[in-house]
ROKOL-620455 format. One record per residue (C-alpha): residue number from 0; residue in one letter; x, y, z. Coordinates in Angstrom, 2 decimals. Example, Ala and Ser with C-alpha at 12.3 -4.5 7.8 and 13.67 -1.06 7.14 Angstrom:
BEGIN
<baba 0, "a", <12.30, -4.50, 7.80>>;
<baba 1, "s", <13.67, -1.06, 7.14>>;
This chain:
BEGIN
<baba 0, "x", <166.96, 68.01, 118.30>>;
<baba 1, "x", <168.14, 64.46, 118.37>>;
<baba 2, "x", <171.66, 65.61, 117.68>>;
<baba 3, "x", <171.62, 67.93, 120.61>>;
<baba 4, "x", <170.22, 65.04, 122.89>>;
<baba 5, "x", <173.17, 62.98, 121.68>>;
<baba 6, "x", <175.78, 65.70, 122.44>>;
<baba 7, "x", <174.16, 66.12, 125.93>>;
<baba 8, "x", <174.56, 62.43, 126.69>>;
<baba 9, "x", <178.08, 62.39, 125.33>>;
<baba 10, "x", <179.03, 65.36, 127.49>>;
<baba 11, "x", <177.31, 63.84, 130.63>>;
<baba 12, "x", <179.59, 60.80, 130.17>>;
<baba 13, "x", <182.63, 62.85, 129.75>>;
<baba 14, "x", <181.91, 65.14, 132.61>>;
<baba 15, "x", <180.87, 62.25, 134.84>>;
<baba 16, "x", <177.50, 63.94, 135.47>>;
<baba 17, "x", <173.95, 62.83, 136.26>>;
<baba 18, "x", <170.84, 64.68, 135.15>>;
<baba 19, "x", <167.92, 64.76, 137.66>>;
<baba 20, "x", <164.66, 66.15, 136.18>>;
<baba 21, "x", <161.26, 67.04, 137.75>>;
<baba 22, "x", <158.21, 65.73, 136.19>>;
<baba 23, "x", <157.15, 69.37, 135.11>>;
<baba 24, "x", <160.20, 69.68, 132.90>>;
<baba 25, "x", <159.64, 69.75, 129.05>>;
<baba 26, "x", <159.45, 66.30, 127.53>>;
<baba 27, "x", <162.80, 66.45, 125.72>>;
<baba 28, "x", <164.73, 67.10, 128.99>>;
<baba 29, "x", <162.75, 64.20, 130.78>>;
<baba 30, "x", <163.91, 61.89, 128.02>>;
<baba 31, "x", <167.77, 62.44, 128.53>>;
<baba 32, "x", <167.52, 62.43, 132.34>>;
<baba 33, "x", <169.04, 59.81, 134.47>>;
<baba 34, "x", <166.08, 59.90, 136.88>>;
<baba 35, "x", <162.62, 61.75, 136.66>>;
<baba 36, "x", <160.63, 62.18, 139.70>>;
<baba 37, "x", <158.71, 64.29, 142.33>>;
<baba 38, "x", <160.50, 66.34, 145.04>>;
<baba 39, "x", <160.65, 63.43, 147.62>>;
<baba 40, "x", <162.10, 61.03, 144.87>>;
<baba 41, "x", <164.49, 63.64, 143.72>>;
<baba 42, "x", <165.76, 64.43, 147.20>>;
<baba 43, "x", <166.37, 60.58, 147.69>>;
<baba 44, "x", <168.05, 60.31, 144.41>>;
<baba 45, "x", <170.27, 63.42, 145.06>>;
<baba 46, "x", <171.61, 61.93, 148.24>>;
<baba 47, "x", <172.83, 58.76, 146.57>>;
<baba 48, "x", <174.57, 60.44, 143.49>>;
<baba 49, "x", <178.30, 59.50, 143.38>>;
<baba 50, "x", <179.00, 61.26, 140.08>>;
<baba 51, "x", <181.05, 64.45, 140.18>>;
<baba 52, "x", <178.24, 66.62, 138.87>>;
<baba 53, "x", <174.43, 66.95, 139.54>>;
<baba 54, "x", <172.73, 68.84, 136.76>>;
<baba 55, "x", <169.30, 69.61, 138.26>>;
<baba 56, "x", <166.58, 70.16, 135.65>>;
<baba 57, "x", <164.10, 71.80, 137.84>>;
<baba 58, "x", <163.79, 74.98, 139.76>>;
<baba 59, "x", <166.18, 76.73, 142.19>>;
<baba 60, "x", <164.98, 75.28, 145.47>>;
<baba 61, "x", <165.31, 71.83, 144.17>>;
<baba 62, "x", <168.96, 72.34, 143.13>>;
<baba 63, "x", <169.53, 73.97, 146.59>>;
<baba 64, "x", <168.12, 70.86, 148.33>>;
<baba 65, "x", <170.58, 68.66, 146.21>>;
<baba 66, "x", <173.41, 70.72, 147.39>>;
<baba 67, "x", <172.28, 70.54, 151.01>>;
<baba 68, "x", <172.05, 66.72, 150.75>>;
<baba 69, "x", <175.23, 66.19, 148.79>>;
<baba 70, "x", <177.61, 69.14, 149.49>>;
<baba 71, "x", <180.69, 67.64, 147.93>>;
<baba 72, "x", <179.17, 67.44, 144.51>>;
<baba 73, "x", <179.02, 70.26, 141.95>>;
<baba 74, "x", <175.22, 71.03, 141.56>>;
<baba 75, "x", <174.45, 73.10, 138.47>>;
<baba 76, "x", <171.11, 74.46, 137.32>>;
<baba 77, "x", <170.34, 75.31, 133.53>>;
<baba 78, "x", <168.76, 78.66, 134.41>>;
<baba 79, "x", <169.25, 80.58, 137.71>>;
<baba 80, "x", <166.10, 82.43, 137.01>>;
<baba 81, "x", <164.07, 79.24, 137.31>>;
<baba 82, "x", <162.55, 80.18, 140.66>>;
<baba 83, "x", <159.06, 79.18, 142.21>>;
<baba 84, "x", <156.19, 81.31, 143.06>>;
<baba 85, "x", <155.47, 79.33, 146.20>>;
<baba 86, "x", <159.01, 79.63, 147.48>>;
<baba 87, "x", <159.04, 83.50, 146.68>>;
<baba 88, "x", <155.83, 83.79, 148.61>>;
<baba 89, "x", <157.85, 83.26, 151.85>>;
<baba 90, "x", <160.65, 85.66, 152.33>>;
<baba 91, "x", <163.06, 84.47, 155.24>>;
<baba 92, "x", <162.93, 87.83, 157.20>>;
<baba 93, "x", <159.31, 87.92, 157.44>>;
<baba 94, "x", <158.92, 84.18, 158.16>>;
<baba 95, "x", <161.41, 84.55, 161.02>>;
<baba 96, "x", <159.35, 87.26, 162.52>>;
<baba 97, "x", <156.21, 85.02, 162.06>>;
<baba 98, "x", <157.68, 82.01, 163.88>>;
<baba 99, "x", <159.15, 84.19, 166.49>>;
<baba 100, "x", <155.67, 85.34, 167.42>>;
<baba 101, "x", <154.71, 81.69, 168.14>>;
<baba 102, "x", <157.59, 80.17, 170.03>>;
<baba 103, "x", <155.56, 77.13, 171.17>>;
<baba 104, "x", <154.82, 75.98, 167.65>>;
<baba 105, "x", <156.81, 73.27, 165.80>>;
<baba 106, "x", <157.69, 74.54, 162.22>>;
<baba 107, "x", <156.88, 72.12, 159.30>>;
<baba 108, "x", <157.72, 73.32, 155.99>>;
<baba 109, "x", <156.81, 72.23, 152.37>>;
<baba 110, "x", <160.09, 71.45, 150.47>>;
<baba 111, "x", <159.06, 74.23, 147.91>>;
<baba 112, "x", <160.90, 76.89, 149.75>>;
<baba 113, "x", <164.33, 78.28, 150.05>>;
<baba 114, "x", <167.33, 76.91, 151.84>>;
<baba 115, "x", <166.92, 79.84, 154.39>>;
<baba 116, "x", <163.29, 78.81, 155.22>>;
<baba 117, "x", <164.47, 75.17, 155.63>>;
<baba 118, "x", <167.00, 76.29, 158.00>>;
<baba 119, "x", <164.16, 77.86, 160.11>>;
<baba 120, "x", <162.34, 74.65, 160.19>>;
<baba 121, "x", <161.93, 71.66, 162.34>>;
<baba 122, "x", <160.76, 69.22, 159.68>>;
<baba 123, "x", <160.44, 69.54, 155.95>>;
<baba 124, "x", <157.80, 67.62, 154.00>>;
<baba 125, "x", <156.79, 66.97, 150.32>>;
<baba 126, "x", <153.25, 66.45, 149.05>>;
<baba 127, "x", <154.05, 62.70, 148.94>>;
<baba 128, "x", <154.53, 62.56, 152.84>>;
<baba 129, "x", <152.97, 65.71, 154.29>>;
<baba 130, "x", <150.16, 64.08, 155.97>>;
<baba 131, "x", <152.27, 61.33, 157.40>>;
<baba 132, "x", <154.85, 63.77, 158.77>>;
<baba 133, "x", <152.14, 66.00, 160.42>>;
<baba 134, "x", <150.60, 62.92, 162.03>>;
<baba 135, "x", <154.04, 62.04, 163.42>>;
<baba 136, "x", <153.87, 65.09, 165.58>>;
<baba 137, "x", <152.10, 64.75, 169.03>>;
<baba 138, "x", <148.47, 65.89, 168.83>>;
<baba 139, "x", <148.97, 68.47, 171.61>>;
<baba 140, "x", <151.97, 70.07, 169.74>>;
<baba 141, "x", <150.84, 73.30, 167.92>>;
<baba 142, "x", <152.16, 73.48, 164.27>>;
<baba 143, "x", <153.10, 76.24, 161.83>>;
<baba 144, "x", <152.83, 74.98, 158.31>>;
<baba 145, "x", <154.40, 76.87, 155.45>>;
<baba 146, "x", <154.60, 78.07, 152.73>>;
<baba 147, "x", <151.68, 76.58, 150.93>>;
<baba 148, "x", <148.15, 77.41, 152.43>>;
<baba 149, "x", <146.29, 75.20, 149.86>>;
<baba 150, "x", <148.31, 72.07, 150.88>>;
<baba 151, "x", <148.00, 73.12, 154.56>>;
<baba 152, "x", <144.30, 73.27, 154.30>>;
<baba 153, "x", <144.30, 69.93, 152.59>>;
<baba 154, "x", <146.45, 68.39, 155.46>>;
<baba 155, "x", <144.05, 69.91, 158.02>>;
<baba 156, "x", <141.05, 68.25, 156.23>>;
<baba 157, "x", <142.88, 64.84, 156.22>>;
<baba 158, "x", <144.32, 64.98, 159.73>>;
<baba 159, "x", <141.91, 67.25, 161.74>>;
<baba 160, "x", <144.99, 69.12, 163.14>>;
<baba 161, "x", <144.57, 72.85, 163.78>>;
<baba 162, "x", <147.73, 74.29, 162.17>>;
<baba 163, "x", <148.74, 77.98, 161.72>>;
<baba 164, "x", <149.21, 78.54, 158.09>>;
<baba 165, "x", <151.57, 80.87, 156.24>>;
<baba 166, "x", <149.70, 82.68, 153.45>>;
<baba 167, "x", <151.61, 81.30, 150.37>>;
<baba 168, "x", <150.50, 79.50, 147.17>>;
<baba 169, "x", <151.60, 78.20, 143.84>>;
<baba 170, "x", <150.42, 80.35, 140.82>>;
<baba 171, "x", <150.27, 77.19, 138.62>>;
<baba 172, "x", <147.94, 75.31, 141.02>>;
<baba 173, "x", <145.67, 78.32, 141.59>>;
<baba 174, "x", <145.32, 78.80, 137.81>>;
<baba 175, "x", <142.70, 75.92, 137.39>>;
<baba 176, "x", <139.18, 77.07, 136.45>>;
<baba 177, "x", <136.36, 75.29, 138.14>>;
<baba 178, "x", <133.80, 76.32, 135.60>>;
<baba 179, "x", <135.96, 75.10, 132.70>>;
<baba 180, "x", <136.81, 71.88, 134.67>>;
<baba 181, "x", <133.09, 71.04, 135.02>>;
<baba 182, "x", <132.72, 71.89, 131.30>>;
<baba 183, "x", <135.58, 69.50, 130.37>>;
<baba 184, "x", <133.95, 66.69, 132.68>>;
<baba 185, "x", <130.69, 67.21, 130.88>>;
<baba 186, "x", <132.45, 66.45, 127.56>>;
<baba 187, "x", <134.24, 63.52, 129.24>>;
<baba 188, "x", <131.67, 62.24, 131.79>>;
<baba 189, "x", <133.53, 58.94, 132.31>>;
<baba 190, "x", <136.76, 60.50, 133.16>>;
<baba 191, "x", <138.17, 60.38, 136.64>>;
<baba 192, "x", <139.62, 63.85, 138.09>>;
<baba 193, "x", <142.81, 63.63, 139.94>>;
<baba 194, "x", <144.46, 66.60, 141.54>>;
<baba 195, "x", <147.67, 67.79, 143.37>>;
<baba 196, "x", <147.15, 68.94, 146.74>>;
<baba 197, "x", <148.53, 72.42, 146.01>>;
<baba 198, "x", <145.37, 73.10, 144.27>>;
<baba 199, "x", <142.66, 75.13, 145.86>>;
<baba 200, "x", <139.83, 73.54, 147.79>>;
<baba 201, "x", <137.16, 73.93, 145.40>>;
<baba 202, "x", <139.20, 71.90, 142.82>>;
<baba 203, "x", <140.20, 69.31, 145.24>>;
<baba 204, "x", <136.55, 68.70, 146.04>>;
<baba 205, "x", <135.93, 67.53, 142.55>>;
<baba 206, "x", <138.80, 64.95, 142.62>>;
<baba 207, "x", <138.55, 61.14, 143.12>>;
<baba 208, "x", <142.23, 61.08, 143.92>>;
<baba 209, "x", <144.50, 63.82, 145.49>>;
<baba 210, "x", <148.28, 63.09, 145.62>>;
<baba 211, "x", <151.77, 64.07, 144.65>>;
<baba 212, "x", <152.98, 63.78, 141.01>>;
<baba 213, "x", <154.50, 60.44, 141.70>>;
<baba 214, "x", <151.16, 59.32, 143.46>>;
<baba 215, "x", <149.10, 60.52, 140.52>>;
<baba 216, "x", <151.12, 58.49, 138.04>>;
<baba 217, "x", <150.72, 55.46, 140.17>>;
<baba 218, "x", <147.10, 56.02, 140.53>>;
<baba 219, "x", <146.56, 56.26, 136.70>>;
<baba 220, "x", <148.61, 53.10, 136.24>>;
<baba 221, "x", <146.69, 50.99, 138.83>>;
<baba 222, "x", <143.09, 52.47, 138.35>>;
<baba 223, "x", <140.97, 50.40, 135.85>>;
<baba 224, "x", <139.46, 53.49, 134.35>>;
<baba 225, "x", <140.73, 54.70, 130.97>>;
<baba 226, "x", <140.13, 58.36, 131.04>>;
<baba 227, "x", <141.52, 60.98, 133.42>>;
<baba 228, "x", <141.36, 64.75, 133.97>>;
<baba 229, "x", <144.73, 65.75, 135.51>>;
<baba 230, "x", <144.87, 68.87, 137.65>>;
<baba 231, "x", <148.58, 69.59, 137.99>>;
<baba 232, "x", <151.38, 71.16, 135.83>>;
<baba 233, "x", <150.95, 69.73, 132.45>>;
<baba 234, "x", <154.55, 68.49, 132.17>>;
<baba 235, "x", <153.51, 65.46, 134.03>>;
<baba 236, "x", <151.49, 64.19, 131.09>>;
<baba 237, "x", <154.58, 63.17, 129.19>>;
<baba 238, "x", <155.77, 60.63, 131.91>>;
<baba 239, "x", <152.26, 59.64, 132.76>>;
<baba 240, "x", <151.25, 58.80, 129.00>>;
<baba 241, "x", <154.43, 56.75, 128.70>>;
<baba 242, "x", <153.36, 54.64, 131.67>>;
<baba 243, "x", <149.70, 54.33, 130.35>>;
<baba 244, "x", <149.99, 54.64, 126.53>>;
<baba 245, "x", <146.35, 53.14, 126.02>>;
<baba 246, "x", <144.63, 55.65, 128.41>>;
<baba 247, "x", <143.25, 59.05, 127.68>>;
<baba 248, "x", <144.81, 61.98, 129.81>>;
<baba 249, "x", <143.19, 65.34, 129.71>>;
<baba 250, "x", <144.96, 68.31, 131.34>>;
<baba 251, "x", <142.66, 70.36, 133.71>>;
<baba 252, "x", <141.80, 73.72, 132.10>>;
<baba 253, "x", <143.25, 76.96, 133.51>>;
<baba 254, "x", <141.58, 80.31, 133.79>>;
<baba 255, "x", <143.71, 81.85, 131.25>>;
<baba 256, "x", <142.88, 81.21, 127.55>>;
<baba 257, "x", <146.30, 79.65, 126.64>>;
<baba 258, "x", <147.58, 77.65, 123.82>>;
<baba 259, "x", <147.73, 74.44, 125.78>>;
<baba 260, "x", <144.42, 74.82, 127.55>>;
<baba 261, "x", <146.25, 73.65, 130.63>>;
<baba 262, "x", <148.35, 75.12, 133.44>>;
<baba 263, "x", <152.13, 75.42, 132.80>>;
<baba 264, "x", <154.88, 76.66, 135.19>>;
<baba 265, "x", <156.72, 79.23, 133.46>>;
<baba 266, "x", <159.65, 78.79, 135.84>>;
<baba 267, "x", <159.88, 75.05, 135.01>>;
<baba 268, "x", <159.83, 75.79, 131.29>>;
<baba 269, "x", <162.69, 78.14, 131.39>>;
<baba 270, "x", <165.03, 75.12, 131.28>>;
<baba 271, "x", <165.56, 74.05, 127.59>>;
<baba 272, "x", <167.68, 71.39, 126.06>>;
<baba 273, "x", <169.99, 74.04, 124.74>>;
<baba 274, "x", <170.61, 75.49, 128.23>>;
<baba 275, "x", <171.12, 71.88, 129.66>>;
<baba 276, "x", <174.00, 71.46, 127.14>>;
<baba 277, "x", <175.53, 74.89, 127.83>>;
<baba 278, "x", <175.13, 74.24, 131.65>>;
<baba 279, "x", <177.01, 71.05, 131.39>>;
<baba 280, "x", <179.50, 72.41, 129.00>>;
<baba 281, "x", <180.42, 75.38, 131.22>>;
<baba 282, "x", <179.61, 73.62, 134.57>>;
<baba 283, "x", <177.62, 76.68, 135.38>>;
<baba 284, "x", <175.41, 78.23, 136.84>>;
<baba 285, "x", <176.62, 76.43, 140.02>>;
<baba 286, "x", <174.48, 76.38, 143.15>>;
<baba 287, "x", <175.94, 77.36, 146.44>>;
<baba 288, "x", <174.55, 77.23, 149.85>>;
<baba 289, "x", <176.45, 78.86, 152.78>>;
<baba 290, "x", <177.70, 76.12, 155.15>>;
<baba 291, "x", <175.90, 77.68, 158.17>>;
<baba 292, "x", <172.67, 77.55, 156.23>>;
<baba 293, "x", <173.25, 74.23, 154.74>>;
<baba 294, "x", <173.90, 72.56, 158.05>>;
<baba 295, "x", <170.78, 74.00, 159.66>>;
<baba 296, "x", <168.65, 73.09, 156.56>>;
<baba 297, "x", <170.11, 69.43, 156.36>>;
<baba 298, "x", <168.44, 68.70, 159.89>>;
<baba 299, "x", <164.78, 68.94, 159.00>>;
<baba 300, "x", <165.34, 67.42, 155.55>>;
<baba 301, "x", <167.08, 64.37, 157.11>>;
<baba 302, "x", <164.12, 64.18, 159.69>>;
<baba 303, "x", <161.80, 64.07, 156.75>>;
<baba 304, "x", <163.75, 61.26, 154.86>>;
<baba 305, "x", <164.01, 59.35, 158.05>>;
<baba 306, "x", <160.17, 59.49, 158.53>>;
<baba 307, "x", <159.61, 58.64, 154.81>>;
<baba 308, "x", <161.21, 55.30, 155.08>>;
């Protein structure tokens, strides 16, 4: 394993490449990345890259976003099959019909969607800035929010805005079991529950803090408590534990009886160190976004980045 890591780092230097990784990637991939972050941080980082190649250790829509923001760079993804249940829950043809039925609505989309969906949007958001972006829209302006209905419901509860929601969701964040969560909390009564806003309302109602992956890490770092139950994809625990080695982090349990007693994204875990090496070596699979789609998708992403400053 260490030998493979060393070979990747050597190849990265030789190819003038950077590796961007999401917090949900396996620990070994996070350890060899130049930058590990959430969707907002990764977007901001992708825009700044001046290396020749961006290897995106994440899922397809993230690599697409990097290509939209930095089109002259070669963007590669270790496994093209690494998709996203949330992105797949919003097919462009159906979404186009949906927004055409509501021409007076502004369209805000969560970044977890395809380039085609972004191209149909007015503003893109991430879980870090979704509330801020919705609040930036005049109160009398009707809003369509897609594709995540759970994040949409959370934003409605925070802003009081009446948004029209697309019926999409993330299988990872809908996998948490409330009964098992209550049971785990009984075993760790002093633990603080923190959750990602893609989770269902009944999970969010138990949480003392709700926020993006980066927000959750920051909260655990600055909160005086020493025990936390973490309701998001289990990959975050690696970086979180590095930041707070003295604290106890407990993954929120999923409905399934699986080996990790947590919720993992099968798509995120499709990327492996070996695939990262092969991807760098062969400079493929490469991500391509048609220029007409890229230009249209760039506008709402740039609006988001401007509002996030």
